[in-house]
C-alpha positions in Angstrom: -130.9 110.2 31.4 -130.1 109.8 27.7 -131.4 112.7 25.6 -130.2 111.7 22.1 -131.1 108.2 21.0 -128.9 106.2 18.7 -130.8 104.5 15.8 -131.1 100.8 16.5 -130.4 98.1 13.8 -134.1 97.7 13.3 -134.6 101.5 12.9 -131.8 101.6 10.4 -133.2 98.6 8.5 -136.7 100.2 8.3 -135.1 103.5 7.2 -133.2 101.7 4.4 -136.4 99.9 3.3 -138.4 103.1 3.4 -135.8 104.9 1.2 -135.6 102.0 -1.2 -139.4 101.8 -1.5 -139.6 105.6 -2.1 -137.1 105.4 -4.9 -139.0 102.5 -6.6 -142.3 104.3 -6.3 -140.7 107.5 -7.7 -139.3 105.6 -10.7 -142.7 104.2 -11.6 -144.3 107.6 -11.2 -141.6 109.3 -13.3 -142.2 106.7 -16.0 -145.9 107.7 -16.2 -144.7 111.3 -16.8 -142.3 110.0 -19.5 -145.2 108.3 -21.3 -147.3 111.5 -20.9 -144.6 113.4 -22.8 -144.4 110.6 -25.4 -148.2 110.7 -25.9 -148.0 114.4 -26.8 -146.3 113.5 -30.1 -148.8 113.9 -32.8 -148.4 110.8 -35.0 -151.6 110.1 -36.8 -152.2 106.4 -37.5 -152.6 105.8 -41.3 -155.9 104.5 -42.6 -157.1 103.4 -46.0 -160.4 103.5 -47.8 -162.2 100.1 -47.8 -162.6 99.0 -51.4 -163.2 95.4 -50.8 -165.1 95.0 -47.5 -163.7 92.1 -45.6 -165.6 89.4 -43.7 -165.5 90.1 -39.9 -166.5 87.8 -37.1 -167.7 89.6 -34.0 -167.3 87.6 -30.8 -169.4 88.5 -27.7 -168.1 86.5 -24.6 -171.0 86.6 -22.1 -171.5 85.1 -18.7 -174.6 86.0 -16.6 -175.3 89.5 -18.0 -179.1 89.6 -18.2 -179.2 93.4 -17.7 -176.8 94.4 -20.6 -176.7 91.4 -22.9 -179.6 92.4 -25.2 -178.2 96.0 -25.4 -174.9 94.6 -26.7 -176.4 92.3 -29.3 -178.7 95.0 -30.5 -175.8 97.4 -30.9 -173.7 94.8 -32.8 -176.6 94.0 -35.1 -177.1 97.7 -35.8 -173.7 98.0 -37.4 -173.6 99.8 -40.7 -171.9 96.9 -42.3 -173.1 94.4 -45.0 -174.9 91.5 -43.4 -173.2 89.0 -45.8 -169.8 90.2 -44.5 -170.7 89.9 -40.9 -170.7 86.8 -38.6 -171.8 87.2 -35.0 -170.9 84.7 -32.3 -172.5 85.0 -28.9 -170.2 83.0 -26.6 -172.6 82.3 -23.9 -171.5 80.4 -20.7 -174.5 81.7 -18.7 -176.4 79.6 -16.2 -179.2 82.1 -15.4 -181.9 84.1 -17.3 -179.3 85.4 -19.7 -179.4 82.2 -21.7 -183.1 82.6 -22.5 -182.7 86.3 -23.4 -179.8 85.5 -25.8 -181.6 82.5 -27.3 -184.7 84.6 -28.2 -182.5 87.3 -29.6 -180.5 84.9 -31.8 -183.7 83.4 -33.2 -185.2 86.9 -34.0 -182.0 88.2 -35.7 -181.6 85.0 -37.7 -185.1 85.6 -39.1 -183.9 89.1 -40.1 -181.1 87.6 -42.1 -178.1 87.9 -39.7 -175.4 85.2 -39.6 -175.6 85.0 -35.8 -174.9 82.0 -33.6 -175.6 81.2 -30.0 -172.5 79.3 -29.0 -172.7 77.1 -25.9 -170.0 74.9 -24.3 -170.3 71.9 -22.1 -168.4 73.6 -19.3 -166.9 77.0 -18.5 -163.4 75.7 -18.7 -160.9 78.4 -19.2 -163.6 81.1 -18.6 -163.5 84.0 -21.1 -160.2 82.8 -22.7 -161.6 79.3 -23.0 -164.7 80.6 -24.7 -162.7 82.6 -27.2 -160.4 79.7 -28.0 -163.4 77.4 -28.4 -165.0 79.7 -30.9 -161.9 80.3 -33.0 -162.4 77.0 -35.0 -165.7 78.4 -36.4 -164.5 82.0 -37.1 -165.3 83.3 -40.6 -163.1 85.8 -42.4 -159.7 87.2 -41.6 -160.7 89.6 -38.8 -162.2 89.1 -35.3 -163.8 91.9 -33.3 -164.5 91.4 -29.6 -166.9 93.2 -27.3 -167.6 92.5 -23.6 -171.2 92.6 -22.5 -171.2 96.1 -21.0 -170.0 97.8 -24.3 -172.2 99.7 -26.8 -170.3 100.0 -30.1 -171.5 102.8 -32.4 -173.1 101.9 -35.7 -170.1 103.1 -37.7 -167.5 101.2 -35.6 -166.6 98.4 -38.0 -166.4 100.6 -41.1 -164.1 103.1 -39.4 -162.0 100.7 -37.4 -161.3 98.4 -40.3 -159.7 101.2 -42.3 -156.7 101.1 -39.9 -155.5 97.7 -41.1 -153.5 99.5 -43.8 -150.4 97.5 -43.2 -150.2 93.7 -43.2 -148.1 93.6 -40.0 -150.9 95.3 -38.0 -152.3 92.6 -35.9 -154.6 94.5 -33.5 -156.6 97.8 -33.7 -157.5 98.8 -30.1 -160.1 101.5 -29.7 -160.7 103.8 -26.7 -163.2 103.1 -24.0 -165.9 105.7 -23.4 -168.0 105.9 -20.2 -171.7 105.9 -20.6 -172.3 106.4 -16.8 -169.2 108.5 -15.9 -171.3 111.1 -14.0 -173.3 108.5 -12.0 -171.2 108.9 -8.8 -167.8 109.8 -7.3 -166.8 106.2 -7.8 -167.5 106.2 -11.6 -165.8 109.6 -12.0 -162.6 108.2 -10.4 -162.7 105.1 -12.6 -163.3 107.1 -15.7 -160.3 109.4 -15.1 -158.1 106.4 -14.3 -159.1 104.7 -17.6 -158.6 107.9 -19.5 -155.1 108.1 -18.1 -154.5 104.6 -19.4 -155.8 105.1 -22.9 -154.9 108.7 -23.6 -151.4 108.6 -22.0 -150.1 105.0 -21.8 -151.8 103.4 -24.8 -151.3 106.5 -27.0 -147.6 106.8 -26.1 -147.0 103.1 -26.8 -148.9 103.1 -30.1 -146.9 106.1 -31.2 -143.6 104.3 -30.7 -141.9 101.0 -30.7 -143.2 100.1 -27.2 -145.4 97.2 -26.5 -149.1 98.1 -25.9 -151.8 95.7 -24.7 -155.2 94.6 -25.9 -157.8 95.7 -23.4 -160.0 92.7 -23.8 -162.7 94.4 -25.7 -163.5 97.2 -28.2 -160.8 96.0 -30.5 -160.3 94.0 -33.7 -157.7 91.3 -34.3 -156.3 90.0 -37.5 -157.0 86.2 -37.3 -153.6 85.3 -38.6 -152.0 87.3 -35.8 -154.0 85.4 -33.1 -153.0 82.0 -34.6 -149.3 83.0 -35.2 -149.0 84.2 -31.5 -150.3 80.8 -30.3 -154.0 81.6 -29.8 -155.8 82.3 -26.5 -154.1 81.0 -23.4 -156.1 80.3 -20.2 -153.2 80.3 -17.6 -153.7 83.9 -16.5 -156.6 86.1 -15.6 -155.8 88.7 -18.3 -155.8 86.7 -21.6 -155.8 90.0 -23.5 -152.5 91.2 -22.1 -151.0 87.8 -22.6 -151.9 87.4 -26.2 -151.0 91.0 -27.2 -147.5 90.6 -25.8 -146.9 87.3 -27.4 -148.1 88.8 -30.7 -145.8 91.8 -30.5 -142.8 89.5 -29.6 -143.6 87.8 -32.9 -143.2 91.1 -34.8 -146.9 92.1 -35.1 -147.8 95.8 -34.5 -150.7 96.9 -32.2 -152.2 100.3 -32.7 -154.5 102.4 -30.6 -157.1 104.7 -32.2 -158.1 107.4 -29.7 -160.7 108.9 -32.1 -162.9 105.7 -32.1 -164.7 105.7 -28.8 -166.8 102.8 -27.7 -169.1 103.6 -24.8 -169.1 101.2 -21.8 -170.6 100.9 -18.4 -168.4 101.5 -15.4 -168.9 99.4 -12.3 -171.2 101.3 -9.9 -170.8 99.0 -6.9 -167.6 99.3 -5.0 -167.3 95.5 -4.5 -167.6 95.1 -8.3 -164.9 97.7 -8.9 -162.6 96.0 -6.4 -163.2 92.6 -8.2 -162.2 94.2 -11.5 -159.1 95.8 -10.1 -158.1 92.6 -8.4 -158.3 90.6 -11.7 -156.3 93.2 -13.5 -153.6 93.4 -10.9 -153.2 89.7 -10.4 -153.4 89.0 -14.1 -150.6 91.5 -14.9 -148.3 89.9 -12.3 -149.1 86.5 -13.7 -148.2 87.7 -17.2 -145.0 89.2 -15.8 -144.0 85.8 -14.3 -144.9 84.1 -17.6 -143.6 86.5 -20.2 -140.7 88.6 -18.8 -138.2 85.8 -19.5 -139.1 85.8 -23.2 -139.1 89.6 -23.3 -135.5 89.6 -21.9 -134.1 87.3 -24.6 -136.0 88.6 -27.6 -134.2 90.8 -30.1 -136.2 93.9 -29.3 -135.1 97.5 -28.4 -133.8 98.0 -24.9 -136.4 100.7 -24.3 -139.1 98.3 -25.3 -137.8 95.7 -22.8 -137.7 98.3 -20.0 -141.2 99.5 -20.7 -142.5 96.0 -20.9 -141.0 95.2 -17.5 -142.6 98.4 -16.0 -146.0 97.7 -17.5 -146.1 94.1 -16.4 -144.8 94.8 -12.9 -146.4 98.2 -12.2 -148.9 96.7 -9.7 -146.0 96.0 -7.4 -146.4 99.7 -6.5 -149.4 98.8 -4.4 -147.6 96.6 -1.8 -144.7 99.2 -1.9 -147.2 101.9 -1.0 -148.5 99.9 1.9 -145.0 99.1 3.1 -144.2 102.8 3.1 -147.4 103.6 4.9 -146.6 101.0 7.7 -143.0 102.1 8.1 -143.5 105.9 8.1 -145.2 106.3 11.6 -142.5 104.0 13.1 -139.7 106.2 11.7 -141.5 109.4 12.8 -141.8 108.0 16.3 -138.1 107.0 16.3 -137.2 110.7 15.5 -135.7 109.8 12.2 -135.2 112.8 9.9 -137.2 112.3 6.8 -136.9 115.7 5.2 -135.3 116.1 1.9 -133.3 119.1 3.3 -132.6 119.2 7.0 -134.6 121.8 8.7 -136.7 122.6 5.7 -139.9 120.6 5.9 -141.6 122.9 3.4 -139.4 121.5 0.7 -140.6 118.0 1.5 -144.3 118.9 1.0 -143.4 120.9 -2.2 -141.5 118.0 -3.6 -144.5 115.7 -2.8 -146.9 118.1 -4.5 -144.7 118.5 -7.5 -144.4 114.7 -8.1 -148.0 114.2 -7.4 -151.0 116.5 -7.7 -149.3 119.3 -9.7 -147.8 117.0 -12.3 -151.0 115.1 -12.7 -153.0 118.3 -13.1 -150.6 119.2 -15.9 -151.3 115.8 -17.6 -155.1 116.3 -17.2 -154.8 119.7 -18.8 -152.9 118.2 -21.7 -155.5 115.5 -22.2 -158.7 117.5 -21.9 -157.7 120.9 -23.2 -160.5 123.4 -22.5 -162.4 120.9 -20.3 -159.6 120.1 -17.9 -161.0 122.1 -15.0 -164.1 119.9 -14.8 -161.8 117.0 -14.1 -160.2 118.4 -11.1 -162.9 117.1 -8.7 -162.6 113.7 -10.5 -158.9 113.7 -9.8 -159.6 114.3 -6.1 -161.9 111.3 -6.1 -159.2 109.3 -7.9 -156.6 110.2 -5.3 -158.7 108.7 -2.5 -159.9 105.8 -4.7 -156.3 104.8 -5.7 -155.0 105.1 -2.2 -157.7 103.0 -0.7 -157.6 100.4 -3.5 -154.0 99.6 -2.7 -155.0 97.0 -0.1 -157.2 95.1 -2.5 -154.6 95.2 -5.2 -151.8 94.1 -2.8 -153.7 91.0 -2.0 -154.0 90.4 -5.8 -150.2 90.8 -6.2 -149.4 88.3 -3.5 -152.0 85.9 -4.8 -150.1 86.0 -8.2 -146.7 85.7 -6.7 -147.6 82.7 -4.5 -149.3 81.1 -7.5 -152.7 80.9 -6.0 -155.3 79.9 -8.6 -158.5 81.9 -8.8 -161.7 81.6 -10.7 -162.2 84.2 -13.4 -164.8 86.3 -11.7 -166.5 88.7 -14.0 -167.3 92.3 -13.1 -171.1 92.5 -12.7 -173.0 95.2 -14.6 -176.5 96.3 -14.1 -177.4 98.4 -17.1 -176.8 101.7 -15.2 -176.8 104.7 -17.5 -178.6 107.6 -15.8 -178.1 109.0 -12.3 -181.6 108.0 -11.5 -180.9 104.3 -12.3 -180.6 102.0 -9.3 -178.7 98.7 -9.0 -179.3 97.8 -5.3 -182.4 95.7 -6.0 -180.8 93.7 -8.8 -179.1 90.4 -9.0 -175.3 90.1 -9.2 -174.7 92.7 -6.4 -171.7 91.5 -4.4 -171.1 91.4 -0.6 -168.0 92.9 0.9 -165.1 90.5 1.5 -162.4 90.0 4.1 -160.3 92.5 2.3 -162.5 95.2 3.8 -161.2 94.2 7.3 -157.7 94.9 6.1 -158.8 98.3 4.8 -160.3 99.1 8.2 -157.1 98.0 9.9 -155.0 100.3 7.7 -157.4 103.1 8.3 -157.2 102.8 12.0 -153.4 102.4 11.8 -153.2 105.6 9.7 -155.2 107.5 12.4 -152.6 106.5 14.9 -149.9 107.5 12.4 -151.4 111.0 12.1 -151.2 111.4 15.9 -147.6 110.2 15.8 -146.7 112.7 13.1 -148.2 115.5 15.2 -146.7 114.5 18.5 -143.3 113.9 17.0 -143.3 117.5 15.6 -143.6 116.2 12.0 -147.0 117.6 11.3 -146.1 118.0 7.6 -146.5 114.3 7.1 -150.0 114.2 8.8 -151.9 115.3 5.6 -149.9 112.8 3.5 -150.9 110.0 5.8 -154.4 111.5 6.0 -155.0 111.1 2.3 -154.3 107.4 2.5 -156.5 107.1 5.7 -159.4 108.7 3.9 -158.9 106.4 1.0 -158.9 103.2 3.1 -161.9 104.3 5.1 -163.7 105.5 2.0 -163.2 102.1 0.2 -164.2 100.2 3.3 -167.3 102.3 3.9 -168.5 101.9 0.3 -167.7 98.2 0.4 -169.9 97.8 3.5 -172.7 100.2 2.5 -172.9 98.8 -1.0 -173.5 95.4 0.5 -176.8 96.4 2.1 -179.5 95.8 -0.3 -183.0 97.2 -0.2 -186.2 95.5 -1.3 -187.2 96.5 -4.8 -189.3 95.7 -7.8 -186.8 93.1 -9.0 -187.3 90.9 -6.0 -191.1 91.0 -6.5 -190.8 89.7 -10.0 -189.0 86.5 -9.1 -189.2 83.8 -6.5 -186.7 84.3 -3.7 -185.3 81.0 -2.4 -185.2 80.2 1.2 -181.4 80.3 1.3 -181.5 83.8 -0.3 -183.9 85.1 2.4 -181.8 83.5 5.2 -178.5 84.7 3.7 -179.8 88.3 3.5 -180.8 88.0 7.1 -177.4 86.6 8.1 -175.6 89.4 6.2 -177.7 92.0 8.0 -176.9 90.4 11.4 -173.2 90.2 10.4 -173.1 93.8 9.3 -174.8 94.8 12.6 -172.3 92.8 14.5 -169.4 94.4 12.7 -170.8 97.9 13.2 -171.3 97.0 16.9 -167.7 95.9 17.1 -166.5 99.1 15.5 -168.5 101.2 18.0 -167.1 99.0 20.9 -163.6 99.6 19.6 -164.1 103.4 19.5 -165.4 103.4 23.1 -162.5 101.3 24.2 -160.1 103.6 22.4 -161.6 106.6 24.2 -161.3 104.8 27.5 -157.7 103.8 26.8 -156.9 107.4 25.8 -158.4 108.7 29.1 -156.4 106.2 31.2 -153.0 106.3 29.4 -152.6 109.2 27.0 -154.5 112.0 28.7 -152.5 111.8 32.0 -149.3 112.2 30.0 -150.8 115.2 28.2 -151.6 116.6 31.6 -148.1 116.0 32.8 -146.6 117.8 29.8 -148.9 120.8 30.6 -147.6 120.9 34.2 -144.0 120.6 33.0 -144.6 123.7 30.8 -145.9 125.6 33.8 -142.9 124.5 35.9 -140.6 126.0 33.3 -142.4 129.3 33.5 -142.5 129.8 37.2 -140.2 130.3 40.2 -142.9 129.7 42.8 -141.4 126.7 44.7 -144.6 125.6 46.3 -146.4 125.5 43.0 -143.4 123.6 41.4 -143.4 121.1 44.3 -147.1 120.4 44.0 -146.9 120.1 40.3 -144.0 117.6 40.5 -146.0 115.5 43.0 -149.0 115.5 40.7 -146.8 114.5 37.7 -145.4 111.6 39.7 -149.0 110.3 40.2 -150.0 110.9 36.6 -147.0 109.0 35.1 -146.7 105.2 35.3 -144.3 104.1 38.1 -142.2 102.0 35.7 -142.1 100.5 32.2 -141.0 101.6 28.7 -143.7 102.1 26.0 -141.0 101.8 23.3 -141.0 98.0 23.1 -139.6 97.7 19.6 -136.3 99.7 20.2 -136.4 100.9 23.8 -134.4 103.9 24.9 -133.6 105.4 28.3 -135.2 108.7 27.4 -138.7 107.0 27.3 -138.2 104.8 30.5 -140.9 105.9 33.0 -138.9 104.4 35.9 -136.0 106.8 35.1 -138.5 109.6 34.7 -139.8 108.9 38.2 -136.2 109.0 39.5 -135.6 112.4 37.8 -138.9 113.7 39.4 -137.7 112.6 42.8 -134.4 114.4 42.2 -136.2 117.6 41.1 -138.4 117.5 44.2 -135.3 117.1 46.4 -133.7 120.1 44.6 -136.9 122.2 45.3 -136.9 121.1 48.9 -133.2 122.2 49.3 -133.5 125.6 47.7 -136.7 126.4 49.5 -134.6 127.0 52.6 -132.3 129.6 50.9 -133.0 133.2 50.0 -134.6 134.0 46.7 -131.8 136.4 45.9 -129.0 133.9 46.5 -126.9 132.3 43.7 -127.9 128.8 45.0 -131.6 129.7 44.6 -131.2 130.8 41.0 -128.9 127.9 40.1 -131.4 125.4 41.6 -134.4 126.9 39.8 -132.5 126.9 36.5 -131.7 123.2 37.0 -135.3 122.4 37.7 -136.4 124.3 34.6 -133.8 122.4 32.4 -134.9 119.1 33.9 -138.5 120.0 33.3 -137.7 120.8 29.7 -135.9 117.5 29.3 -138.8 115.5 30.8 -141.2 117.3 28.5 -139.1 116.2 25.5 -139.0 112.7 26.8 -142.7 112.5 27.2 -143.1 113.8 23.6 -140.9 110.8 22.5 -142.9 108.4 24.6 -146.4 109.5 23.7 -146.7 108.0 20.1 -145.7 104.6 21.4 -148.5 104.7 24.0 -150.9 104.4 21.0 -149.1 101.2 19.7 -148.6 99.5 23.0 -148.6 95.7 23.3 -152.0 95.8 24.9 -153.5 98.0 22.2 -152.0 95.7 19.5 -153.3 92.6 21.3 -156.8 94.2 21.5 -156.6 95.1 17.8 -155.7 91.5 16.9 -158.6 90.1 19.0 -160.9 92.7 17.4 -160.0 91.7 13.9 -160.1 88.0 14.8 -163.7 88.3 16.0 -164.7 90.1 12.8 -163.0 87.3 10.7 -164.8 84.8 12.9 -168.1 86.4 11.9 -167.2 86.0 8.3 -166.2 82.4 8.8 -169.5 81.5 10.5 -171.4 83.4 7.8 -169.6 81.5 5.1 -170.3 78.2 6.8 -173.9 79.0 7.2 -174.3 80.1 3.6 -172.8 76.8 2.4 -175.3 74.9 4.5 -178.1 76.9 3.1 -176.9 76.3 -0.4 -176.7 72.6 0.2 -180.2 72.7 1.6 -181.5 74.4 -1.6 -179.7 71.8 -3.7 -181.3 69.0 -1.8 -184.8 70.4 -2.1 
């Protein structure tokens, strides 16, 4: 039998892809650390005292935000800024109760002397960017401040932020996002830390240098001339803010970030809402990369600025790269490919991983938060799992952008959640989980198989690395499903629930029960499959170890007979790149040869050379078979039958979704007709 397997062309190809992906991920990671160093430079942005207070238009783009719209308008009207210098535009595309709330607020504040306007369009064309572009024709003054519905600007915001327009080439002043509900849950803590990394590392580093930074869509003030010079708001991407800020900077305008001005905002508390927000950001960034990188390449700007622009616009490519690496790793481990940085020193592999990951990030956290950095360690742990699990959702977004798929601008629903005691589950806007959750479950299950492969291939050092991603996938999937089950609450008692809503809720519960049932069924089948295919091989390996430790021929003979019954009579589990060492038919032949050897030496004296030679040969053969079974075991988990069952399992769940969607459309049509 063949003991050493030669890498197949497919194995070599996967190895090359794995290394290439690892290099790319490392480069993107290293760039974050470069920005972290750059952000440590203390360059205070100049400000001036406001002698002549300029007229400012505040634009509030809103769509179906009945829980937070009034809070925003009240905060804006509470600005410590002269009323005669302030114009407020409520850009309301709502089609629910939000309209009535905003109409009443507009009337009340007009009576108090505010120049406030409730702006409505005939259609929601262009979504947020369309609303901003529509309102530009009626902007008053030379500056435009923008706030999304979930933000709460402090009363001193305008007076302080306007002082940073000290230079006529400054087109944008971007302020830092705060988090009014950061401590609400593990989900909000992870998001808060991620946003702090963005603002206090990336935005700060770029503002301190000649690098391009981006407008974050809210909590910022634009110079009107800058917007117009850059071509105004475009509606071709899902991130109109990133698009406009890059076009402005290519025109020579400067964007600055002010970390000392913090505007509190509400973080998404529902996992499905957070996934929607991440999806929009990831897809929009790739759309901007496709749209803008050509112009960035030909513009007369510093090479470092070009490189950083490329990295920022394409950084979400990391998500499909991470998934590709995750899929390839177990295959390489099963193929006995050496993945260690230094041969024979797996410890250096894990040290290098920790140095490039957790340790370096903890150093960045310490630099950001100073004395309070220890309180963020738990948040970082949440962020690790959150980021790993979110890679599936963001990968779908990246491919959507690359293939040019058009999507509606779907806002991130907010529920007015501030305190830990606040509840959102009984409120409107809560989102059901989507088909992406099925992919997350798939990757979670695949990762569990990968952990077993890492252990059985004697590469246990990779098990925790795979495990982090597995926990992330299952964590995201679990919250996606659990956050889709809504309890009856006071909100439902105060409004009339339509027939379609009642039936839709029932169907969602039935669908959820069906999916849970399928998962339980899958677990049962997995245990049965293990008992019939994997466990007998484990028993055979145990007997082979006993054979290597004994010279009792009758025991050896009986164990060899038992092993023959435990192993399949033929076949090769390595269906991707089969080798002789994992061929069960050849193993059976070797077992027959070992039994023949035992029978022959059983007739000679135990002190003879023939006896000792025969026993030694049997021990060596047993050791070889043991190694071959170790090679074969991981592939038993990914057999053709298991993959086929997995595909059928996923197809059934997708079928449930399809039927559910079809039924929901019928119910909506019924409501429309009645």
